[in-house]
Residue frames as a rotation matrix with the C-alpha (Angstrom) as fourth column:
MET 1
0.586 0.810 0.000 0.00
0.810 -0.586 0.000 0.00
0.000 0.000 -1.000 0.00
ASP 2
-0.461 -0.701 0.545 1.25
0.699 -0.665 -0.264 3.48
0.547 0.259 0.796 -0.87
VAL 3
0.290 0.473 -0.832 0.80
0.858 -0.513 0.007 6.59
-0.424 -0.716 -0.555 1.25
ILE 4
-0.236 -0.263 0.935 0.58
0.668 -0.743 -0.040 10.15
0.706 0.615 0.351 -0.07
ILE 5
0.074 0.199 -0.977 0.87
0.886 -0.463 -0.027 13.16
-0.458 -0.864 -0.211 2.22
HIS 6
-0.042 -0.003 0.999 -0.08
0.678 -0.734 0.026 16.66
0.733 0.679 0.033 1.08
ARG 7
-0.598 -0.065 -0.799 0.54
0.629 -0.655 -0.418 19.89
-0.496 -0.752 0.433 2.95
ILE 8
-0.006 0.760 0.649 -2.40
0.917 -0.254 0.307 22.22
0.398 0.597 -0.696 2.28
ARG 9
-0.837 -0.197 -0.511 -2.59
0.389 -0.871 -0.302 26.01
-0.385 -0.451 0.805 2.47
LEU 10
0.223 0.974 0.046 -5.91
0.836 -0.167 -0.522 27.84
-0.501 0.155 -0.852 2.29
HIS 11
-0.281 -0.199 0.939 -6.24
0.738 -0.671 0.078 30.70
0.614 0.714 0.335 -0.17
ASP 12
-0.991 -0.082 -0.109 -6.48
0.131 -0.798 -0.589 34.17
-0.039 -0.597 0.801 1.37
GLY 13
-0.583 0.809 0.077 -10.00
-0.807 -0.587 0.068 34.88
0.100 -0.023 0.995 2.55
VAL 14
-0.087 0.558 -0.825 -11.14
-0.201 0.801 0.563 31.23
0.976 0.215 0.042 2.75
ASP 15
0.221 0.290 0.931 -12.79
-0.957 -0.118 0.264 30.50
0.187 -0.950 0.251 6.09
PRO 16
-0.809 -0.586 -0.039 -11.27
-0.561 0.791 -0.243 27.39
0.174 -0.175 -0.969 7.71
ALA 17
-0.431 0.727 0.534 -14.76
-0.304 0.440 -0.845 26.33
-0.849 -0.527 0.031 8.88
ARG 18
0.515 0.598 -0.614 -15.95
-0.763 -0.007 -0.647 26.31
-0.392 0.801 0.453 5.25
PHE 19
-0.152 -0.673 -0.724 -13.01
-0.853 0.460 -0.249 24.17
0.500 0.579 -0.644 4.16
GLU 20
-0.899 -0.220 0.379 -13.44
-0.413 0.715 -0.564 21.75
-0.147 -0.663 -0.734 7.07
ALA 21
0.010 0.970 0.243 -17.19
-0.481 0.218 -0.849 21.38
-0.877 -0.108 0.469 6.38
TRP 22
0.485 0.103 -0.868 -16.39
-0.870 0.150 -0.469 20.57
0.082 0.983 0.163 2.74
VAL 23
-0.601 -0.758 -0.253 -13.81
-0.696 0.652 -0.301 17.97
0.393 -0.004 -0.919 3.85
ARG 24
-0.768 0.317 0.556 -16.29
-0.298 0.591 -0.749 16.30
-0.566 -0.742 -0.360 6.22
ASP 25
0.089 0.994 0.059 -19.39
-0.297 0.083 -0.951 16.50
-0.951 0.068 0.302 4.03
VAL 26
0.797 0.205 -0.568 -18.04
-0.578 -0.014 -0.816 16.15
-0.175 0.979 0.108 0.48
ASP 27
-0.010 -0.915 -0.403 -14.41
-0.930 0.156 -0.333 15.00
0.368 0.371 -0.852 0.35
TYR 28
-0.716 -0.245 0.654 -14.74
-0.563 0.756 -0.334 12.10
-0.412 -0.608 -0.679 2.81
ALA 29
0.181 0.910 0.374 -18.11
-0.334 0.415 -0.847 11.10
-0.925 0.028 0.379 1.38
SER 30
0.654 0.054 -0.755 -16.60
-0.755 -0.029 -0.655 10.82
-0.058 0.998 0.021 -2.12
CYS 31
-0.308 -0.918 0.250 -13.89
-0.886 0.373 0.275 8.32
-0.346 -0.137 -0.928 -1.16
PRO 32
-0.047 0.294 0.955 -15.97
-0.032 0.955 -0.295 5.20
-0.998 -0.044 -0.035 -1.88
ARG 33
0.912 0.409 -0.038 -16.18
-0.023 -0.040 -0.999 6.35
-0.410 0.912 -0.027 -5.52
LEU 34
0.366 -0.876 -0.315 -12.36
-0.880 -0.216 -0.422 6.15
0.302 0.432 -0.850 -5.77
PRO 35
0.920 0.189 -0.343 -11.54
-0.123 0.971 0.206 2.41
0.372 -0.147 0.916 -5.72
SER 36
0.131 -0.960 -0.248 -7.81
0.340 0.278 -0.898 2.86
0.931 0.034 0.363 -5.06
VAL 37
-0.277 -0.226 0.934 -8.36
-0.644 -0.678 -0.354 4.83
0.714 -0.699 0.042 -1.82
ARG 38
-0.156 0.122 -0.980 -8.11
0.492 0.870 0.030 2.65
0.856 -0.478 -0.196 1.29
ALA 39
0.224 0.211 -0.951 -7.95
0.943 -0.295 0.156 5.41
-0.248 -0.932 -0.265 3.93
PHE 40
-0.242 -0.236 0.941 -8.06
0.541 -0.838 -0.071 9.20
0.806 0.491 0.331 3.91
GLY 41
0.472 0.404 -0.783 -7.89
0.876 -0.316 0.365 11.85
-0.100 -0.858 -0.503 6.60
VAL 42
0.125 -0.360 0.924 -7.27
0.295 -0.876 -0.381 15.58
0.947 0.321 -0.004 6.90
GLN 43
0.170 -0.182 -0.968 -5.57
0.985 0.017 0.170 17.05
-0.015 -0.983 0.182 9.97
ARG 44
0.879 0.135 0.457 -5.66
0.144 -0.989 0.016 20.69
0.455 0.051 -0.889 11.06
VAL 45
-0.069 -0.959 -0.276 -2.24
0.906 0.056 -0.420 22.20
0.418 -0.279 0.864 11.80
SER 46
-0.686 -0.164 -0.708 -2.96
0.486 -0.828 -0.279 25.91
-0.541 -0.535 0.649 12.15
THR 47
0.360 0.798 0.484 -5.63
0.932 -0.284 -0.225 28.43
-0.042 0.532 -0.846 11.22
GLU 48
0.173 -0.402 -0.899 -3.21
0.209 -0.877 0.433 31.36
-0.963 -0.262 -0.068 11.49
ARG 49
0.930 0.302 -0.210 -3.21
-0.103 -0.335 -0.937 33.25
-0.353 0.892 -0.281 8.19
ASP 50
0.456 -0.828 -0.326 0.61
-0.884 -0.377 -0.276 33.41
0.106 0.414 -0.904 7.95
ALA 51
0.314 -0.323 0.893 1.19
-0.323 0.848 0.420 29.70
-0.893 -0.420 0.162 8.66
PRO 52
-0.633 -0.616 -0.469 3.25
-0.655 0.102 0.749 27.98
-0.413 0.781 -0.468 5.96
PHE 53
-0.655 0.581 -0.484 0.44
-0.091 0.575 0.813 25.43
0.750 0.576 -0.323 5.69
HIS 54
-0.308 0.672 0.674 -2.88
-0.925 -0.378 -0.046 24.97
0.224 -0.637 0.737 7.46
TYR 55
0.652 0.561 0.510 -3.68
-0.618 0.783 -0.071 21.25
-0.439 -0.269 0.857 7.05
PHE 56
-0.646 -0.659 -0.384 -2.16
-0.758 0.500 0.419 18.01
-0.084 0.562 -0.823 5.91
GLU 57
0.572 0.820 -0.007 -3.90
-0.805 0.559 -0.197 15.03
-0.158 0.119 0.980 4.40
ILE 58
-0.623 -0.679 0.387 -2.86
-0.587 0.734 0.343 11.41
-0.517 -0.014 -0.856 4.43
ILE 59
0.468 0.724 -0.507 -4.13
-0.880 0.327 -0.345 9.23
-0.084 0.607 0.790 1.61
SER 60
-0.455 -0.528 0.717 -3.53
-0.390 0.842 0.372 5.47
-0.800 -0.110 -0.589 1.69
VAL 61
0.368 0.538 -0.758 -3.96
-0.912 0.053 -0.406 3.90
-0.178 0.841 0.510 -1.73
THR 62
0.871 0.006 0.491 -3.67
0.024 0.998 -0.055 0.41
-0.490 0.060 0.870 -3.15
ALA 63
-0.038 -0.894 0.446 -0.97
0.904 0.159 0.396 1.60
-0.425 0.419 0.802 -5.58
SER 64
-0.367 -0.157 -0.917 0.14
0.024 -0.987 0.159 4.93
-0.930 0.037 0.366 -7.00
ASP 65
-0.997 0.006 -0.083 -0.73
-0.083 -0.033 0.996 3.93
0.004 0.999 0.034 -10.57
ALA 66
-0.390 0.915 -0.102 -4.25
0.880 0.403 0.253 2.94
0.273 0.008 -0.962 -9.50
PHE 67
0.057 0.374 -0.926 -4.67
0.643 -0.723 -0.252 6.31
-0.764 -0.581 -0.281 -7.76
SER 68
-0.781 -0.376 -0.499 -3.41
-0.134 -0.680 0.721 8.07
-0.610 0.630 0.480 -10.90
GLN 69
-0.813 0.560 0.162 -6.24
0.414 0.359 0.836 6.34
0.410 0.747 -0.524 -12.80
ASP 70
-0.002 0.835 -0.550 -8.77
0.993 -0.061 -0.097 7.45
-0.114 -0.547 -0.829 -10.15
MET 71
-0.378 -0.216 -0.900 -7.52
0.315 -0.944 0.095 11.02
-0.871 -0.248 0.425 -10.54
LYS 72
-0.998 0.017 -0.062 -8.79
-0.064 -0.283 0.957 10.97
-0.001 0.959 0.283 -14.13
SER 73
-0.500 0.865 -0.048 -12.34
0.857 0.502 0.116 10.11
0.125 0.017 -0.992 -13.02
GLU 74
-0.107 0.598 0.794 -15.23
0.217 -0.766 0.606 12.55
0.970 0.237 -0.047 -13.05
ALA 75
0.781 0.406 -0.475 -15.64
0.505 0.036 0.862 12.08
0.367 -0.913 -0.177 -9.28
PHE 76
0.066 -0.847 -0.528 -12.06
0.926 -0.145 0.348 13.12
-0.372 -0.512 0.774 -8.60
GLN 77
-0.602 -0.306 0.737 -12.16
0.660 -0.710 0.245 16.03
0.449 0.634 0.630 -11.06
GLY 78
0.378 0.817 0.436 -15.16
0.264 -0.546 0.795 17.48
0.888 -0.185 -0.421 -9.24
LEU 79
0.755 -0.186 -0.629 -13.30
0.642 0.017 0.766 17.25
-0.132 -0.982 0.133 -5.93
ALA 80
-0.285 -0.957 0.052 -10.19
0.938 -0.267 0.221 18.83
-0.197 0.112 0.974 -7.41
GLU 81
-0.285 0.251 0.925 -12.18
0.490 -0.791 0.366 21.77
0.824 0.558 0.102 -8.79
ALA 82
0.775 0.624 0.100 -13.82
0.196 -0.387 0.901 22.50
0.601 -0.679 -0.422 -5.43
PHE 83
0.526 -0.673 -0.520 -10.52
0.785 0.150 0.601 22.05
-0.326 -0.724 0.607 -3.57
ASP 84
-0.387 -0.770 0.508 -8.65
0.910 -0.408 0.074 24.37
0.151 0.490 0.858 -5.96
ALA 85
0.189 0.547 0.816 -11.19
0.313 -0.821 0.478 27.13
0.931 0.166 -0.326 -5.28
MET 86
0.952 0.276 0.133 -10.32
-0.051 -0.285 0.957 27.01
0.302 -0.918 -0.257 -1.56
ALA 87
0.634 -0.721 0.278 -6.75
-0.305 0.097 0.947 25.79
-0.710 -0.686 -0.158 -1.18
SER 88
0.543 -0.568 -0.619 -3.47
-0.671 0.150 -0.726 24.67
0.505 0.809 -0.299 -2.73
VAL 89
0.888 -0.439 -0.134 -1.17
0.453 0.790 0.414 21.74
-0.076 -0.428 0.900 -2.11
VAL 90
0.769 -0.632 0.094 2.13
-0.614 -0.772 -0.164 23.32
0.176 0.068 -0.982 -1.08
GLY 91
-0.387 -0.907 0.165 4.10
-0.921 0.391 -0.009 20.13
-0.056 -0.155 -0.986 -0.49
GLU 92
0.749 0.607 -0.264 3.85
-0.630 0.777 0.000 16.44
0.205 0.166 0.965 -1.23
MET 93
-0.524 -0.802 0.287 5.54
-0.829 0.557 0.043 13.29
-0.194 -0.216 -0.957 -0.01
SER 94
0.661 0.715 -0.228 4.75
-0.737 0.675 -0.018 9.73
0.141 0.180 0.974 -0.93
GLY 95
-0.534 -0.845 0.003 6.11
-0.832 0.525 -0.180 6.31
0.150 -0.099 -0.984 -0.18
GLU 96
0.126 0.502 -0.856 5.38
-0.245 0.852 0.463 2.68
0.961 0.151 0.230 0.44
ARG 97
0.577 0.172 0.798 4.53
-0.807 -0.025 0.589 1.57
0.121 -0.985 0.125 3.98
VAL 98
-0.532 -0.784 -0.319 7.08
-0.618 0.617 -0.487 -0.75
0.579 -0.062 -0.813 5.55
GLY 99
-0.918 0.255 -0.303 5.09
0.368 0.833 -0.414 -3.78
0.147 -0.491 -0.859 6.64
PRO 100
-0.086 0.994 0.068 1.52
0.782 0.026 0.622 -3.50
0.617 0.107 -0.780 7.89
GLY 101
-0.422 -0.092 0.902 2.37
-0.319 -0.916 -0.243 -0.87
0.849 -0.391 0.357 10.50
TYR 102
-0.867 0.150 -0.475 0.74
0.492 0.406 -0.770 -0.77
0.077 -0.901 -0.426 13.93
ARG 103
-0.333 0.823 0.459 -2.87
-0.455 -0.567 0.686 -0.07
0.826 0.020 0.564 14.88
ALA 104
-0.896 0.030 0.442 -4.16
-0.423 0.239 -0.874 -0.52
-0.132 -0.971 -0.202 18.41
ALA 105
-0.694 0.707 -0.134 -7.11
0.622 0.683 0.383 -2.85
0.363 0.183 -0.914 18.86
SER 106
-0.429 0.621 0.656 -10.42
-0.330 -0.784 0.526 -1.03
0.841 0.010 0.541 19.26
């Protein structure tokens, strides 16, 4: 499984509450329409206007080439258009997880 991490900066004048509502109500809800996505989450870092970035997202995908295919879909293009109106990705890292990792039992 591959992991992609994006640092996100809101455009000037975009209310963090608006962005966060979109993430919760639209972005997360769209994940089932992207078959390569196995997990996705957005974390708030800072809402200070001058912060170098305001959020980061972690996307776990089956494979980077499968995610590239999903990025061409109509579902993804609609998400990208809405995202681009509010924010920009200002940094990206990606890699392959070493082993299954650790997750505490629920």
